C-alpha positions as CSV (number, residue, x, y, z in Angstrom):
1,X,-37.9,20.9,-61.8
2,X,-39.3,17.5,-61.2
3,X,-38.0,14.4,-63.1
4,X,-40.3,13.0,-65.8
5,X,-40.0,9.5,-64.2
6,X,-40.6,8.0,-60.8
7,X,-37.5,5.9,-60.2
8,X,-34.3,5.1,-62.0
9,X,-33.3,1.5,-61.5
10,X,-30.0,-0.2,-60.6
11,X,-26.6,1.5,-61.1
12,X,-27.8,3.5,-64.1
13,X,-27.0,7.2,-64.4
14,X,-28.3,9.9,-66.7
15,X,-25.8,12.5,-67.8
16,X,-26.4,16.0,-69.1
17,X,-24.9,16.7,-72.5
18,X,-23.1,20.0,-72.7
19,X,-25.1,22.5,-74.8
20,X,-23.6,23.1,-78.2
21,X,-23.8,26.5,-79.9
22,X,-26.7,26.8,-82.3
23,X,-25.8,27.1,-86.0
24,X,-27.6,28.3,-89.0
25,X,-26.3,25.4,-90.9
26,X,-28.7,22.5,-91.0
27,X,-27.1,19.0,-90.8
28,X,-28.4,15.7,-91.7
29,X,-29.1,13.2,-88.9
30,X,-25.9,11.3,-89.9
31,X,-23.7,14.4,-89.8
32,X,-25.3,15.4,-86.5
33,X,-24.5,12.0,-85.0
34,X,-20.9,12.2,-86.4
35,X,-20.4,15.6,-84.7
36,X,-21.7,14.2,-81.4
37,X,-19.3,11.2,-81.6
38,X,-16.4,13.7,-82.1
39,X,-17.6,15.9,-79.2
40,X,-17.8,12.9,-76.9
41,X,-14.0,12.7,-77.0
42,X,-13.7,16.2,-75.6
43,X,-16.2,16.0,-72.7
44,X,-14.3,15.8,-69.4
45,X,-16.9,17.0,-66.9
46,X,-20.4,15.9,-67.4
47,X,-23.2,16.8,-65.0
48,X,-25.2,13.9,-63.4
49,X,-28.9,14.5,-64.0
50,X,-30.2,11.4,-62.1
51,X,-28.9,8.2,-60.5
52,X,-30.3,4.8,-60.1
53,X,-31.5,3.5,-56.7
54,X,-28.4,1.3,-56.3
55,X,-25.8,3.9,-57.0
56,X,-23.7,4.5,-53.9
57,X,-20.8,6.7,-55.1
58,X,-22.2,9.0,-57.8
59,X,-24.9,11.5,-56.7
60,X,-27.3,13.7,-58.6
61,X,-25.6,17.0,-59.4
62,X,-22.0,15.6,-59.4
63,X,-19.6,16.4,-62.2
64,X,-18.0,13.2,-63.6
65,X,-15.6,11.9,-66.1
66,X,-16.8,8.8,-67.9
67,X,-14.7,6.4,-70.0
68,X,-14.7,7.6,-73.6
69,X,-15.7,4.1,-74.9
70,X,-18.7,4.1,-72.6
71,X,-19.8,7.5,-73.9
72,X,-19.3,6.5,-77.6
73,X,-21.7,3.5,-77.0
74,X,-24.1,5.3,-74.6
75,X,-27.8,5.1,-75.3
76,X,-29.5,8.5,-75.7
77,X,-32.9,9.3,-74.2
78,X,-35.0,12.4,-74.5
79,X,-36.5,13.9,-71.4
80,X,-38.6,17.1,-71.5
81,X,-37.1,17.9,-75.0
82,X,-33.5,17.5,-73.9
83,X,-31.2,14.5,-74.7
84,X,-29.6,12.7,-71.8
85,X,-26.9,10.0,-72.0
86,X,-27.4,6.7,-70.3
87,X,-24.3,5.3,-68.5
88,X,-23.5,2.9,-65.7
89,X,-21.9,3.9,-62.4
90,X,-18.9,1.6,-63.0
91,X,-18.0,3.7,-66.2
92,X,-17.4,6.7,-64.0
93,X,-13.6,7.3,-63.5
94,X,-13.6,10.6,-61.7
95,X,-16.1,12.5,-59.5
96,X,-15.8,16.2,-58.7
């Protein structure tokens, strides 16, 4: 599948968010955000969707552990109907 953008700049990385089981319970936007913040603390291996042109250690397809503080403050961006997290290469602590 091709990316919906031409080039990712700098040392920016886009991370896949683990899919959460669907529920019949409908949550408010605030409750949904609160659940995401709690889930961030449990994510230990996130897939790398894309990397910026200046990234030299992290590669697309890697599994990474990112500092929890960086994830809590990560910008979210929608791509092809799926939310991705935006992080910086220097926030990656482990690469598998």
